[in-house]
N, C-alpha and C positions, 0 to 999 in steps of 0.2 A: 290715858293722858298723864303727863308728868304732874306731880303734885309738889307743893311746897312753895317757899318764898323765892321770888326772882332775886338774883343778886344784881343790884342796880347801882349805877354811879351816883354821885351827888347831883342833886337837881341844879339847873332845870333840865327837864325832859318832858315828854308827852305821854299821856295814857289814853288808850282807846278802851273804854269801859262798855262791854257788851253784856247786857242782861237779857235773859231769854227764858221762855216757858216752852218746854218740849212737847211735842205730840207723843202719843203712846207708841211703844215699840221702838226698836233700834233702827230698823229700816236702813241700815248702812251708816248710821250716824257716827257710831264709835270709831270706825275705821277712818271715816272722812275727817272727823275732829282731830284725830292723831296725825293724819297726813297734813292737815292745815297747820297744826302747831309746829310740826317739823319744818314745813315750808316757810312759815313766818319767821322762825328762828334763824333761817338761812338768809333772810332778806337784809340787804344793807340798811343799817339804821335801826334794826329791831334789837332791843336791849334784853328782852325776856318777856315772860308771861306767867300769869297765875290763873288758875281756874278751879271752880268748885260747883257742884250740882247737888241738890237735895233729892230725897226720895220721891218728891212730888213733881220733879222735872224742872224746877226753877234753878237756873244757874247764872253765874257771873264769871266772865273771863276778862281779865285786865291784861292788855298787851301794851308794852312800853316801847317807845320809839324816841330817837334822838331829835327829830324835828317833823314839821308838818309835811315836808316833801317825802320823807320816808313813809309816812302814813298813807299819803296819796298813792305812792308807788305800790304799796301793799294792797290797797283797796282795788287798784286796777290790774293786779296780777291776773293773768288769764285763768290759771287754775283756781284761784280764789274766787273769781267771778262766777265760775261754774258751780262752786260750792255754795256761794251766796244764793244762786237761783234755786238750787235744791233745798236750801234752808227755808226759803220763802214758800216753796210749794209742798215740801214733804216733812220737814223736821220741826218747825217752830209754829206754835199757836200765836205767839206774840214775841216781839223783841224790842229793845230800846238800845240805842247806841249813842254814847256820849264821848266827846273828845275834849281833853283838858290839858293845860300846861301845869305840870307839877313844879311849884316854886320852893316848897319845903317838904322834907320827909324826915321822919325819925322812927325809931323802933324801941322796944323795951319788953319786959322789964330788964334792967341791967342786973348782972350777977347770976344769971341762970344759964 
């Protein structure tokens, strides 16, 4: 999975924050996660994504979108729906999904 900071426009935009705890073993997860990232980045309205996972299987993926219509279109993408079902039955012990509108954003420290 690609790592690093997403290059985003100035707000406002939306974030889909997906926190998850993985089950043991890969079971095809790595390949599917990369395929879903690639597919998401091709969706109209997807601005980018950031993802991290620790050694204990807890991870967070933030996907950024222009608007709620783009989020809904991604949620209902046929290939994504299939991956969601596999996630529920095979890859995740638990997950939380939160959607928020980003009103302000900043970065730092300056000069580095």
